[in-house]
N, C-alpha and C positions, 0 to 999 in steps of 0.2 A: 787604850786597847789597840793592838796592832790589827790592821785589816789586810786583806789579800793584796791590795794595791800599794800598801806602804811598808810591808814587812820584808825582812831579809830572809829568803827561803833557804831551808836546809833540806837534806835528803828525806827526812821524815815528814816534811810539810806537804800538804795536799793542795792541788790546784782547785780553783772553782770548777763547777761542772762545765764541760766543753761540748759544743754542738756535734763534733765529729766522733765522739766516744760513745757509741751505742751499738746494740745488737738487737735483732728481732728474731724471735722464735715463733713460727707459724706452722702449727701442726698440719693443716690441710695443704700447705703449699710446698713444704720441703721435708716431709716426713718427720716433723718435730725437731729438725736440726736448725741451726742458725741460718737465716736467709742471708748468705754472704753477697748475693746479687742485689740486695736492697740498696738504693742510693740515698733516699731520705724518707722521713716519716714525720707526720705531725703528732704532737703529744695530745692526749685527751684534754678536753676542756668542757665547760658547761656554762650555761646562763641560767639565771633565776628570774622567772617571770614575776610580774608585779601587777597589783590591782590598785587603782586610785580611788579615793573618796573625796568628793568636793563638799566643802562646807563654807558658805558665804564666799569670801574671796581667798580661801585657803585650799590647799591640796595636800592630802596625806596619802602616803604609799605604804602598802603592806606586801611582804614577800609572798610569792606563790610557789610554783613547782620548779624543781630542778630539771633542766633539759640538757642532756649531754649532746655535744656537737659532733658531727661526723669527723673522721680523720682521713687524711690523704696519705697514700704510700706510693713511692716511685720505685720501680724495679728496673734494672737493666736486663735485657733478654739475652742470656748467655748461650743459647742453643742447647747446651747440655749442663744442667737440666733445662728443658724447654719451658720457659716461663709463660709463653702464650698458651701452650698445651695445658699447663697446670692451672692457670687462672680460668681458662675455659672449662676445665673439669670441675672447678668449684661451682660454677653456675649451673652446669648440667646436673651435678650431684645435689644441688639445692632444689631440683625439681623442674627446671625449665626445659621445655622441648618445643621445637618449631611446629607450626600447624601441620597436621596430617589429616587424619579422618575425624569424623564427628565423635568417634568413640575414644579418641585420645584425650583423656580427662585429667591427666596429671598436671599439677601446677606447683609453683614454688611455695614452700612453707618455711616458717621460721625454724621449726624443729629440724628439717632436712638441711637447711642452710647452716645452722649451728653445728650439726653433726659433721657436715662436709668440711667446714672451716676449722673447727676445733678451737683450741686455745691460741690466742695471739698475745704475746708478751713483748713489751718494749722495755729494754734494760739500758739505763745509762750507766756507764762504767768509768772508773778512774784510770790513771796512768798505769796501774798494775793489773787492770782487768777485773777488779772487784766491783760488784754492783753497788751503786750509791743510791739509785732510785729505780723502781720497777713499776710498770703499769700493766695490768692484765685486763683485757677487754672481755666483757661478758655479753653473750647472746648476739654474736656478730653476724651480719650478712653483707654481701656486696651490694652497694648502692649504685655505683657506676664503674665502668671498666673501659679504658681507652688504650689502644694498642700502639700508640705513637704515630709519627708521621714520617714520610719518606721525601727526600729532596736530593736532586743530583748535585747540588752545591754543598751538601752536608757530608762530613765524615764522622759525625757524632755517633755514639752508641744508641741503639734503639731503646726507648724507655716505655714502660707500661705504667699507666696511672690507675691506681685503685682508690676508690672512695668507699670507706667502710662505715656502716652504721652499727651502733651497739646500744645496749640499754644502760649500762654503766660500766665504770672501770675501777678496779681496786688498785690503790696506790700503796706501795710498801717502800719504806725508807731503809737504806742499807745499814748493816750492823755497826759500822764505824762512823756513822753520820748522826749528827744531832737530830733528835725527834722534836716534836712540838713542845716547847718548854711549858706552855700554859696548860697542857694536858697531863704532864708528867706526874702531878700530884693528885690527880683525880683517880679514885679507886675504881678498878675494873676497866679503865680506858687505856688502850694501847696508843702511846704517843707516836708510833711509827707505822701504823696500819690505818688506812682510811677507806671508807666506802665498802667495807667488807660485810657480808651478812652471815659470816660463820661465827 
């Protein structure tokens, strides 16, 4: 069997997934359009907790809960659109307000955060721009926000760092990409969609 590192490539052959081929759609940040000023983003991931049981001099482990890990996103601040203004607006729309009077009782809520951020989708694409893998984050809120740093010695572009917390992410595999072969024969199981509750 030919592998991608040993075969002779033709025009119809596809590269392995590449780190620079991606696009981000972020409803609350850029009116649902592609965030062209994104520099990098982490892909979703999770860990599974465990519980141990000791018996004599043995230890046995059992799987517990799935805990999805936060992701980081780095944006360049292009001035137009103003990424600092847009990211600040996400936090304000989530319900945050600075201390004022004792009657200012509004606080951040998950519902307001999710409504202000909207859907975030991370698509990996191939050389022709077709989606080969897609992740859609569910119930997202901003966990941390850093607006970069300034230095007289630097001529780098200013970067904004976002850390995003979410409850889970739906993974969809592209039309022209192999699905999970071990699931293909199971009735009622989609071998190309994972972690969806639809």
